[in-house]
N, CA, C and O of each residue as an XYZ file, in Angstrom:
756
protein
N     -51.878     65.306   -127.210
C     -50.327     64.234   -126.900
C     -50.139     64.088   -128.735
O     -50.798     63.882   -129.754
N     -48.912     64.329   -128.316
C     -48.480     64.459   -130.132
C     -47.943     62.738   -130.945
O     -47.386     62.560   -132.028
N     -48.351     61.802   -129.993
C     -48.480     60.259   -130.640
C     -49.869     60.332   -131.064
O     -50.087     60.021   -132.235
N     -51.222     60.818   -130.057
C     -52.385     60.823   -130.511
C     -52.512     61.670   -132.217
O     -53.272     61.277   -133.102
N     -51.699     62.704   -132.321
C     -51.812     63.629   -132.945
C     -51.108     62.609   -134.716
O     -51.771     62.510   -135.748
N     -50.038     62.177   -134.557
C     -49.259     61.330   -135.426
C     -50.165     60.405   -136.032
O     -50.160     60.328   -137.261
N     -51.124     59.522   -135.205
C     -52.070     58.707   -135.552
C     -52.674     58.829   -136.207
O     -52.930     58.190   -137.227
N     -53.322     60.266   -135.504
C     -54.612     60.620   -136.533
C     -54.172     60.984   -137.937
O     -54.765     60.478   -138.890
N     -53.077     61.907   -138.144
C     -52.773     62.248   -139.459
C     -52.331     60.881   -140.192
O     -52.855     60.564   -141.260
N     -51.359     60.094   -139.585
C     -51.140     58.911   -140.542
C     -52.317     58.536   -141.124
O     -52.535     58.812   -142.303
N     -53.194     57.876   -140.374
C     -54.315     57.328   -141.003
C     -55.273     57.895   -141.750
O     -56.002     57.428   -142.625
N     -55.140     59.308   -141.135
C     -56.059     60.243   -142.636
C     -55.382     60.579   -143.806
O     -55.928     60.424   -144.898
N     -54.059     61.100   -143.682
C     -53.237     60.924   -144.843
C     -52.991     59.736   -145.446
O     -53.237     59.699   -146.652
N     -52.633     58.898   -145.006
C     -52.531     57.348   -145.543
C     -53.417     56.366   -146.031
O     -53.100     55.256   -146.459
N     -55.068     57.068   -145.898
C     -55.858     56.409   -146.203
C     -55.682     54.912   -145.620
O     -55.641     53.945   -146.381
N     -55.591     54.803   -144.379
C     -55.486     53.412   -143.937
C     -56.763     53.316   -142.984
O     -57.198     54.254   -142.316
N     -57.238     52.154   -143.028
C     -58.319     51.607   -142.435
C     -58.981     52.178   -141.045
O     -58.115     52.163   -140.170
N     -59.870     52.532   -140.700
C     -60.105     53.259   -139.443
C     -61.070     52.231   -138.942
O     -62.176     51.939   -139.398
N     -60.339     51.675   -137.768
C     -60.767     50.435   -137.136
C     -61.228     50.286   -135.675
O     -61.718     49.280   -135.163
N     -60.962     51.564   -135.060
C     -60.996     51.793   -133.981
C     -62.643     52.323   -133.651
O     -63.161     53.239   -134.290
N     -63.320     51.602   -132.586
C     -64.663     52.035   -132.073
C     -64.923     52.383   -130.634
O     -63.984     52.476   -129.844
N     -66.152     52.575   -130.276
C     -66.808     52.327   -128.980
C     -66.705     51.087   -128.728
O     -67.076     50.351   -129.642
N     -66.161     50.389   -127.396
C     -66.674     49.276   -127.382
C     -68.152     48.725   -127.203
O     -68.454     47.544   -127.373
N     -68.811     49.476   -126.931
C     -70.314     48.952   -126.848
C     -71.377     49.578   -127.575
O     -72.451     49.000   -127.737
N     -71.129     50.811   -128.057
C     -71.835     51.321   -129.477
C     -71.486     50.851   -130.875
O     -72.338     50.586   -131.723
N     -70.253     50.771   -131.049
C     -69.620     50.247   -132.038
C     -69.167     51.611   -133.006
O     -68.576     51.476   -134.077
N     -69.544     52.894   -132.443
C     -69.456     53.936   -133.126
C     -67.860     53.870   -133.728
O     -67.065     53.321   -132.965
N     -67.381     54.312   -134.861
C     -65.933     54.967   -135.132
C     -65.448     55.934   -134.371
O     -66.106     56.913   -134.019
N     -64.617     55.782   -134.161
C     -63.560     57.116   -133.607
C     -63.091     58.198   -134.634
O     -62.798     59.386   -134.499
N     -63.139     57.074   -136.068
C     -62.861     58.019   -137.207
C     -61.574     58.419   -137.464
O     -61.602     59.284   -138.340
N     -60.549     58.199   -137.124
C     -58.961     58.365   -136.741
C     -58.216     57.597   -135.949
O     -57.180     58.004   -135.423
N     -58.826     56.070   -135.758
C     -58.072     55.202   -134.658
C     -57.183     55.955   -133.846
O     -55.984     55.690   -133.930
N     -57.604     56.938   -132.997
C     -57.322     57.683   -131.714
C     -58.417     57.050   -130.794
O     -59.452     56.631   -131.311
N     -58.234     56.974   -129.549
C     -56.603     57.123   -128.635
C     -55.750     55.881   -129.123
O     -56.273     54.794   -129.366
N     -54.267     56.155   -129.259
C     -53.483     55.012   -129.425
C     -53.021     54.305   -128.488
O     -52.492     55.042   -127.656
N     -52.950     53.057   -128.165
C     -52.343     52.206   -127.270
C     -51.126     52.358   -126.923
O     -50.270     51.800   -127.610
N     -50.706     53.187   -125.712
C     -49.207     53.224   -125.733
C     -48.652     52.887   -124.269
O     -48.951     53.296   -123.147
N     -47.813     52.063   -124.706
C     -47.100     51.262   -123.592
C     -45.773     51.988   -123.063
O     -44.845     51.892   -123.867
N     -45.507     52.623   -122.004
C     -43.737     53.082   -121.595
C     -43.398     52.434   -120.408
O     -44.011     52.012   -119.428
N     -41.751     52.497   -120.945
C     -41.233     51.548   -119.989
C     -39.601     52.489   -119.833
O     -38.853     52.719   -120.783
N     -39.408     52.828   -118.670
C     -38.597     53.781   -118.232
C     -37.138     52.963   -118.158
O     -37.204     51.987   -117.411
N     -36.062     53.134   -118.676
C     -34.665     52.647   -118.717
C     -33.598     53.993   -118.551
O     -33.675     55.218   -118.458
N     -32.742     53.110   -118.572
C     -31.260     53.998   -118.260
C     -30.895     54.807   -119.752
O     -31.151     54.112   -120.735
N     -30.396     56.028   -120.018
C     -30.162     56.402   -120.999
C     -30.319     57.617   -121.604
O     -31.230     58.070   -120.912
N     -30.130     58.256   -122.214
C     -30.379     59.176   -123.026
C     -30.948     59.324   -124.472
O     -30.665     60.237   -125.248
N     -31.791     58.287   -124.710
C     -32.527     58.618   -126.019
C     -33.684     57.839   -125.706
O     -33.923     57.333   -124.609
N     -34.399     57.772   -126.750
C     -35.822     57.224   -126.871
C     -36.160     56.274   -127.865
O     -35.756     56.434   -129.017
N     -36.843     55.319   -127.552
C     -37.070     54.133   -128.307
C     -38.196     53.934   -128.516
O     -38.790     53.432   -127.562
N     -39.077     54.215   -129.852
C     -40.517     53.994   -130.333
C     -40.645     53.000   -131.052
O     -39.978     53.045   -132.086
N     -41.498     51.755   -130.837
C     -41.547     50.723   -131.216
C     -43.113     50.862   -131.642
O     -43.837     51.012   -130.658
N     -43.816     50.845   -132.928
C     -44.730     50.500   -133.379
C     -45.158     49.514   -133.677
O     -44.436     48.796   -134.368
N     -46.482     49.037   -133.310
C     -46.887     47.611   -133.847
C     -48.403     47.545   -134.177
O     -49.155     47.013   -133.360
N     -48.916     48.091   -135.403
C     -50.012     47.444   -135.646
C     -50.964     46.349   -135.744
O     -50.956     45.802   -136.847
N     -51.738     45.903   -134.938
C     -52.061     44.880   -135.120
C     -53.512     44.286   -135.045
O     -54.418     44.462   -134.230
N     -53.420     43.548   -136.137
C     -55.164     43.058   -136.308
C     -56.109     42.416   -135.363
O     -55.763     41.507   -134.609
N     -57.427     42.949   -135.422
C     -58.120     42.273   -134.041
C     -58.110     41.054   -134.396
O     -57.946     40.389   -133.373
N     -58.226     40.175   -135.587
C     -58.378     38.828   -135.860
C     -57.789     37.949   -134.670
O     -58.240     37.077   -133.927
N     -56.390     38.687   -134.866
C     -55.159     37.939   -134.023
C     -55.521     37.925   -132.310
O     -55.555     37.044   -131.451
N     -55.738     39.238   -132.330
C     -55.455     39.658   -130.925
C     -56.629     39.219   -130.411
O     -56.653     38.966   -129.207
N     -57.933     39.024   -131.275
C     -59.081     38.233   -129.883
C     -58.519     36.621   -129.731
O     -59.097     35.951   -128.875
N     -57.592     36.060   -130.392
C     -57.122     34.640   -129.946
C     -56.210     34.585   -129.035
O     -55.708     33.492   -128.771
N     -55.730     35.963   -128.238
C     -54.836     35.815   -127.544
C     -55.251     35.694   -126.422
O     -56.272     36.349   -126.209
N     -54.721     34.880   -125.265
C     -55.406     34.545   -123.846
C     -54.190     35.049   -122.780
O     -53.030     35.330   -123.080
N     -54.812     35.075   -121.455
C     -53.803     35.386   -120.476
C     -54.434     34.032   -119.334
O     -55.627     33.824   -119.113
N     -53.635     33.498   -118.928
C     -53.840     32.468   -118.132
C     -53.478     32.225   -116.615
O     -52.288     31.995   -116.829
N     -53.573     32.123   -115.487
C     -53.581     32.632   -114.236
C     -53.337     31.105   -113.507
O     -54.227     30.581   -112.837
N     -52.029     30.475   -113.728
C     -51.842     28.704   -113.375
C     -51.687     28.764   -111.866
O     -51.487     29.803   -111.237
N     -51.785     27.702   -111.413
C     -51.223     27.152   -110.138
C     -49.825     26.957   -110.187
O     -49.280     26.427   -111.155
N     -49.036     27.481   -108.886
C     -47.795     27.430   -109.061
C     -47.538     26.280   -109.320
O     -46.629     26.102   -110.131
N     -48.233     25.080   -108.735
C     -47.585     23.531   -109.049
C     -47.809     23.312   -110.721
O     -47.226     22.304   -111.119
N     -48.412     23.928   -111.589
C     -48.949     23.419   -112.423
C     -47.220     23.631   -113.495
O     -47.053     22.929   -114.492
N     -46.421     24.398   -113.162
C     -45.171     24.457   -113.465
C     -45.090     24.594   -114.892
O     -45.956     25.283   -115.432
N     -43.927     23.893   -115.808
C     -43.453     24.150   -117.280
C     -44.830     23.546   -117.780
O     -45.690     24.227   -118.338
N     -44.957     21.997   -117.479
C     -45.913     21.268   -117.914
C     -47.478     22.133   -118.215
O     -48.359     21.999   -119.065
N     -47.329     22.814   -117.350
C     -49.001     23.585   -117.540
C     -49.335     24.716   -118.117
O     -50.419     25.168   -118.486
N     -47.579     25.360   -118.161
C     -47.633     26.616   -119.358
C     -47.635     25.930   -120.784
O     -48.367     26.379   -121.665
N     -47.042     25.146   -120.945
C     -47.040     24.314   -122.407
C     -48.296     24.139   -122.804
O     -48.646     24.678   -123.854
N     -49.169     23.402   -122.094
C     -50.682     23.113   -122.251
C     -51.312     24.004   -122.475
O     -52.039     23.810   -123.448
N     -51.454     25.413   -121.818
C     -51.953     26.491   -122.058
C     -51.286     27.155   -123.440
O     -52.019     27.377   -124.403
N     -50.259     27.373   -123.474
C     -50.006     27.399   -124.660
C     -50.431     26.714   -126.046
O     -50.965     27.339   -126.963
N     -50.172     25.563   -126.074
C     -50.847     24.614   -126.916
C     -52.252     24.665   -127.351
O     -52.620     24.576   -128.523
N     -53.086     24.828   -126.219
C     -54.221     24.809   -125.877
C     -54.958     26.189   -126.632
O     -56.136     26.219   -126.987
N     -54.170     27.083   -126.752
C     -54.699     28.193   -127.037
C     -54.652     28.495   -128.508
O     -55.527     29.051   -129.171
N     -53.491     28.038   -128.913
C     -53.253     27.949   -130.362
C     -54.082     26.971   -131.143
O     -54.172     27.014   -132.370
N     -54.718     26.035   -130.336
C     -55.736     24.964   -130.665
C     -56.750     25.705   -130.935
O     -57.099     25.915   -132.097
N     -57.319     26.168   -129.970
C     -58.770     26.972   -129.666
C     -58.440     28.138   -130.934
O     -59.457     28.437   -131.559
N     -57.596     28.599   -131.241
C     -57.380     29.596   -132.196
C     -57.554     29.450   -133.779
O     -57.832     30.266   -134.658
N     -57.258     27.983   -133.786
C     -57.028     27.341   -135.290
C     -56.682     28.207   -136.226
O     -55.577     28.741   -136.316
N     -57.781     28.400   -137.075
C     -57.532     29.064   -138.235
C     -57.636     30.721   -138.365
O     -57.173     31.442   -139.249
N     -58.436     31.091   -137.129
C     -58.679     32.321   -137.183
C     -57.886     33.648   -137.040
O     -58.299     34.757   -137.378
N     -56.608     33.343   -136.453
C     -55.537     34.155   -136.557
C     -54.486     34.533   -137.972
O     -53.522     35.298   -137.970
N     -54.992     33.781   -139.059
C     -54.227     33.653   -140.341
C     -52.767     33.092   -140.465
O     -51.788     33.603   -141.010
N     -52.915     31.722   -139.710
C     -51.818     31.248   -139.658
C     -50.922     30.946   -141.157
O     -51.553     30.880   -142.212
N     -49.458     30.780   -141.137
C     -49.052     30.532   -140.149
C     -48.592     31.695   -139.221
O     -48.104     32.665   -139.802
N     -48.672     31.736   -137.923
C     -48.329     32.604   -136.672
C     -47.042     32.888   -136.238
O     -46.037     32.455   -136.801
N     -47.035     33.752   -135.049
C     -46.128     33.970   -134.603
C     -46.919     33.990   -132.900
O     -48.009     34.426   -132.530
N     -46.073     33.476   -132.340
C     -46.699     33.538   -130.737
C     -45.681     33.995   -129.902
O     -44.498     33.663   -129.955
N     -46.307     34.929   -128.977
C     -45.908     35.533   -127.920
C     -45.985     34.993   -126.707
O     -47.093     35.061   -126.174
N     -45.139     34.484   -126.125
C     -45.460     33.536   -124.678
C     -44.978     34.715   -123.445
O     -43.865     35.217   -123.597
N     -45.645     35.061   -122.479
C     -45.247     36.082   -121.486
C     -45.467     35.045   -120.054
O     -46.584     34.756   -119.625
N     -44.297     34.613   -119.496
C     -44.619     34.026   -118.398
C     -43.945     34.688   -116.765
O     -42.737     34.899   -116.665
N     -44.766     34.915   -115.756
C     -44.686     35.675   -114.775
C     -44.818     37.080   -114.770
O     -45.444     37.672   -115.649
N     -44.136     37.772   -113.613
C     -44.722     39.319   -113.381
C     -46.192     39.026   -112.688
O     -46.378     38.442   -111.621
N     -47.004     39.482   -113.410
C     -48.416     39.916   -112.918
C     -49.325     39.354   -113.779
O     -48.802     38.635   -114.631
N     -50.454     39.448   -113.827
C     -51.713     39.189   -114.816
C     -51.560     40.272   -116.280
O     -51.591     40.042   -117.488
N     -51.377     41.588   -115.417
C     -51.314     42.833   -116.840
C     -49.699     42.573   -117.395
O     -49.439     42.577   -118.598
N     -48.840     42.388   -116.517
C     -47.243     42.455   -117.135
C     -47.451     41.209   -117.649
O     -47.253     41.430   -118.843
N     -47.656     40.305   -117.581
C     -47.959     38.675   -118.542
C     -48.038     39.005   -119.869
O     -47.241     38.554   -120.692
N     -49.126     39.917   -120.209
C     -49.743     40.218   -121.516
C     -48.754     41.072   -121.874
O     -48.136     40.708   -122.875
N     -48.326     42.322   -121.267
C     -47.485     42.683   -121.920
C     -46.074     42.244   -122.485
O     -45.573     42.716   -123.505
N     -45.497     41.264   -121.672
C     -44.282     40.363   -121.642
C     -44.865     39.875   -123.156
O     -44.153     40.202   -124.106
N     -45.780     39.315   -123.379
C     -45.981     38.297   -124.202
C     -46.281     39.032   -125.854
O     -46.109     38.440   -126.919
N     -46.809     40.589   -125.672
C     -46.735     41.376   -126.741
C     -45.245     41.492   -127.315
O     -44.885     41.305   -128.477
N     -44.487     41.841   -126.229
C     -43.027     42.328   -126.293
C     -42.398     41.497   -127.163
O     -41.697     41.704   -128.154
N     -43.057     39.798   -126.201
C     -42.121     38.827   -126.949
C     -41.878     38.783   -128.870
O     -40.910     38.380   -129.515
N     -43.138     39.350   -129.317
C     -43.417     39.348   -130.434
C     -42.703     40.271   -131.513
O     -42.667     40.110   -132.733
N     -42.139     41.289   -130.734
C     -41.195     42.377   -131.897
C     -39.832     41.897   -131.559
O     -39.023     42.823   -131.610
N     -39.284     40.702   -131.214
C     -38.193     40.173   -131.416
C     -37.785     39.747   -133.038
O     -38.491     39.143   -133.845
N     -36.825     40.115   -133.164
C     -36.409     39.414   -134.881
C     -36.993     38.234   -135.292
O     -36.832     37.285   -134.525
N     -37.483     38.085   -136.069
C     -38.431     36.196   -136.396
C     -36.865     35.328   -136.609
O     -35.886     35.734   -137.235
N     -37.014     34.089   -135.901
C     -35.601     33.600   -136.048
C     -34.705     33.879   -135.050
O     -33.738     33.142   -134.856
N     -34.883     34.714   -134.494
C     -33.508     34.905   -133.407
C     -34.205     34.233   -132.194
O     -35.272     34.505   -131.645
N     -33.323     33.318   -131.953
C     -33.495     32.732   -130.694
C     -33.334     33.191   -129.136
O     -32.297     33.851   -129.064
N     -33.828     33.114   -128.144
C     -33.939     33.716   -126.900
C     -32.171     33.693   -126.923
O     -31.476     32.968   -127.634
N     -31.744     34.623   -126.013
C     -30.591     35.045   -125.333
C     -30.072     33.684   -124.586
O     -29.104     33.000   -124.915
N     -30.845     33.502   -123.646
C     -30.793     32.309   -122.892
C     -31.115     31.518   -123.140
O     -32.265     31.354   -123.547
N     -30.040     30.397   -122.989
C     -30.150     29.169   -123.714
C     -31.229     27.903   -123.354
O     -31.701     27.062   -124.118
N     -31.450     28.105   -121.805
C     -32.731     27.544   -120.923
C     -33.902     28.147   -121.814
O     -34.551     27.322   -122.458
N     -34.263     29.539   -121.934
C     -35.378     29.850   -122.848
C     -35.223     29.422   -124.246
O     -36.329     29.137   -124.704
N     -34.537     29.311   -124.862
C     -34.288     28.937   -126.176
C     -34.920     27.805   -126.314
O     -35.939     27.715   -127.000
N     -34.453     26.928   -125.753
C     -34.709     25.481   -125.483
C     -36.268     25.111   -125.389
O     -36.915     24.365   -126.123
N     -36.780     26.029   -123.999
C     -38.184     26.232   -123.883
C     -38.924     26.787   -125.373
O     -39.935     26.125   -125.607
N     -38.698     27.645   -126.219
C     -39.310     28.241   -127.318
C     -39.118     27.121   -128.363
O     -40.048     27.040   -129.165
N     -38.206     26.326   -128.509
C     -38.049     24.978   -129.305
C     -38.974     24.570   -129.132
O     -39.924     24.665   -129.909
N     -38.979     23.907   -127.904
C     -39.875     22.757   -127.550
C     -41.384     23.514   -128.232
O     -41.792     23.123   -129.325
N     -42.087     24.556   -127.500
C     -43.156     25.050   -127.611
C     -43.475     25.074   -129.227
O     -44.491     24.526   -129.654
N     -42.415     25.838   -130.225
C     -42.817     25.650   -131.260
C     -43.073     23.941   -131.736
O     -44.107     23.677   -132.350
N     -42.347     23.131   -131.501
C     -42.622     21.990   -132.006
C     -44.132     21.319   -131.745
O     -44.855     20.896   -132.646
N     -44.440     21.313   -130.374
C     -45.763     21.034   -130.042
C     -46.795     22.126   -130.747
O     -47.915     21.648   -130.923
N     -46.666     23.231   -131.098
C     -47.602     23.961   -131.741
C     -47.682     23.789   -133.314
O     -48.660     24.071   -134.006
N     -46.565     23.313   -133.717
C     -46.615     22.976   -135.316
C     -47.312     21.554   -135.370
O     -48.001     21.369   -136.373
N     -47.237     20.454   -134.390
C     -47.880     19.192   -134.079
C     -49.195     19.041   -134.175
O     -49.878     18.018   -134.228
N     -49.634     20.783   -134.201
C     -51.353     20.515   -134.197
C     -51.795     20.537   -135.790
O     -52.963     20.653   -136.161
N     -50.873     20.429   -136.497
C     -51.414     20.019   -138.131
C     -52.399     21.174   -138.338
O     -53.280     20.925   -139.161
N     -52.445     22.577   -137.674
C     -53.299     23.108   -138.190
C     -53.033     23.708   -139.811
O     -53.858     23.696   -140.725
N     -51.756     24.179   -139.850
C     -51.092     24.531   -141.030
C     -51.256     26.319   -141.749
O     -51.844     27.230   -141.167
N     -50.775     26.400   -142.704
C     -51.100     27.676   -143.403
C     -52.502     28.001   -143.717
O     -53.087     27.462   -144.656
N     -53.054     28.886   -142.936
C     -54.796     29.476   -143.420
C     -55.361     28.417   -142.908
O     -56.380     28.109   -143.526
N     -55.071     27.626   -141.887
C     -55.742     26.694   -141.470
C     -56.189     25.204   -142.401
O     -57.116     24.424   -142.185
N     -55.298     25.186   -143.323
C     -55.791     24.008   -144.325
C     -55.080     23.042   -143.833
O     -55.280     21.994   -144.446
N     -54.475     22.969   -143.144
C     -53.681     21.600   -142.756
C     -52.262     21.820   -143.030
O     -51.947     22.579   -143.946
N     -51.198     21.111   -142.185
C     -49.810     20.920   -142.845
C     -49.221     20.882   -141.514
O     -49.799     20.747   -140.436
N     -47.544     21.073   -141.844
C     -46.721     21.074   -140.529
C     -46.259     22.544   -140.140
O     -45.408     22.676   -139.260
N     -46.666     23.369   -140.615
C     -46.268     24.910   -139.778
C     -47.358     25.805   -139.852
O     -47.909     26.421   -140.765
N     -47.528     25.692   -138.514
C     -48.910     26.392   -138.258
C     -48.445     27.468   -137.525
O     -49.251     28.357   -137.250
N     -46.743     27.598   -136.978
C     -46.408     28.850   -136.248
C     -44.899     29.012   -137.102
O     -44.282     28.003   -137.443
N     -44.436     30.271   -137.373
C     -43.498     30.568   -137.589
C     -41.868     30.504   -136.526
O     -40.666     30.301   -136.697
N     -42.837     30.829   -135.403
C     -41.980     31.146   -134.338
C     -42.693     31.293   -133.039
O     -43.720     31.972   -133.011
N     -42.266     30.748   -132.016
C     -42.387     31.122   -130.742
C     -41.611     31.805   -129.754
O     -40.885     31.073   -129.081
N     -41.581     33.364   -129.433
C     -41.064     33.786   -128.695
C     -41.411     34.145   -127.130
O     -42.434     34.789   -126.895
N     -40.690     33.790   -126.234
C     -40.870     33.823   -124.803
C     -40.157     34.973   -124.299
O     -39.090     35.340   -124.791
N     -40.675     35.503   -123.406
C     -40.018     36.682   -122.341
C     -40.849     36.028   -120.993
O     -42.050     35.762   -120.949
N     -39.621     35.814   -119.679
C     -40.510     35.892   -118.607
C     -39.558     36.581   -117.487
O     -38.460     37.104   -117.680
N     -40.171     36.464   -116.429
C     -39.797     37.441   -115.358
C     -40.222     36.767   -114.153
O     -40.962     35.785   -114.211
N     -39.703     37.343   -112.832
C     -40.101     36.840   -111.849
C     -41.777     36.852   -111.395
O     -42.513     37.614   -112.021
N     -42.236     36.176   -110.528
C     -43.804     36.300   -110.235
C     -44.056     36.258   -108.673
O     -43.082     36.286   -107.921
N     -45.148     36.202   -108.246
C     -45.200     36.309   -106.832
C     -45.044     34.493   -106.257
O     -44.936     33.691   -107.184
N     -45.038     34.115   -105.335
C     -44.795     33.003   -104.920
C     -46.466     32.064   -105.660
O     -46.699     31.288   -106.587
N     -47.113     32.624   -104.769
C     -48.554     32.128   -104.872
C     -49.201     31.952   -106.464
O     -50.250     31.384   -106.769
N     -48.286     32.583   -107.299
C     -49.273     32.808   -108.645
C     -47.985     32.329   -109.819
O     -46.789     32.281   -109.532
N     -48.549     32.022   -111.098
C     -47.916     32.064   -112.369
C     -48.690     32.202   -113.278
O     -49.413     31.298   -113.698
N     -48.646     33.537   -113.785
C     -49.246     34.075   -114.979
C     -48.644     33.611   -116.248
O     -47.427     33.529   -116.415
N     -49.609     33.286   -117.214
C     -48.899     33.175   -118.147
C     -50.059     33.805   -119.351
O     -51.282     33.754   -119.224
N     -49.343     34.369   -120.470
C     -50.038     34.999   -121.731
C     -49.198     34.816   -122.555
O     -47.971     34.892   -122.621
N     -50.443     34.423   -123.528
C     -50.047     34.040   -125.076
C     -50.605     34.999   -125.902
O     -51.830     35.080   -125.802
N     -49.833     36.091   -127.045
C     -50.289     36.841   -127.599
C     -50.000     36.348   -129.200
O     -48.904     36.521   -129.731
N     -50.759     35.926   -129.653
C     -50.778     35.520   -131.190
C     -50.612     36.612   -132.108
O     -51.298     37.618   -131.925
N     -49.839     36.567   -133.026
C     -49.677     37.499   -134.208
C     -49.895     36.547   -135.439
O     -49.601     35.355   -135.529
N     -50.512     37.411   -136.407
C     -50.876     36.740   -137.956
C     -49.521     36.893   -138.521
O     -48.558     37.446   -137.989
N     -49.587     36.310   -139.699
C     -47.960     36.030   -140.648
C     -47.399     37.131   -140.626
O     -46.194     37.202   -140.383
N     -48.355     38.520   -140.942
C     -48.080     39.892   -141.257
C     -47.581     40.717   -140.223
O     -48.014     41.844   -139.981
N     -46.496     40.042   -139.502
C     -45.643     40.720   -138.454
C     -45.186     41.928   -138.385
O     -43.969     42.083   -138.288
N     -46.130     43.141   -138.421
C     -46.122     44.566   -138.872
C     -45.194     45.331   -137.364
O     -45.735     45.361   -136.259
N     -44.159     45.739   -137.539
C     -43.439     46.481   -136.224
C     -42.383     47.068   -137.111
O     -41.935     46.558   -138.137
N     -42.035     48.268   -136.543
C     -40.928     49.531   -136.697
C     -40.158     49.754   -135.463
O     -40.745     49.373   -134.451
N     -39.285     50.143   -135.330
C     -38.487     50.716   -134.321
C     -37.444     52.058   -134.867
O     -36.713     52.217   -135.845
N     -37.681     52.592   -134.103
C     -37.012     53.917   -134.112
C     -35.983     54.484   -133.070
O     -36.679     54.647   -132.068
N     -34.770     54.853   -132.778
C     -34.468     55.815   -131.609
C     -34.116     56.999   -132.181
O     -33.560     57.221   -133.256
N     -34.508     57.729   -131.333
C     -34.298     59.416   -131.165
C     -33.471     59.896   -130.376
O     -33.345     61.116   -130.280
């Protein structure tokens, strides 16, 4: 596959760290393949590629929670704040927090990761969701973890939210944490 070959060449020719390994033996793949690829079919005649190299430190602090529907917004907020509190200094704060609400177990996780690639500082287009993002950002920054976990008022630079409908019997919530080096690039072909 062309994407895997591009990753292989990029890590070889760019002298980048080879950090992908077998999950149990820990044997390194030597070229960071296979790449993790998510696709989404949409209308139009172009192809949009977004590349998001993400470190393991921040990824390890991310969580998916399956809440009872009755927990509502209060439960969502509690899980987001608890996830950041548990992460503490590990993801190299100040962080960016992507939150995915709804869908299914795996869809919530994808939504939370997709929320991370929105331009930093750009509020959600839906005023209700933008208000919830501000509320979460204040709550996360009230934790006082601060830059590099040394204490302070800025633990997160942003909390970015994506939401979609879910089954009536579930309330999936994913919290995807990204370190301050929020690397991503997008091209349209």
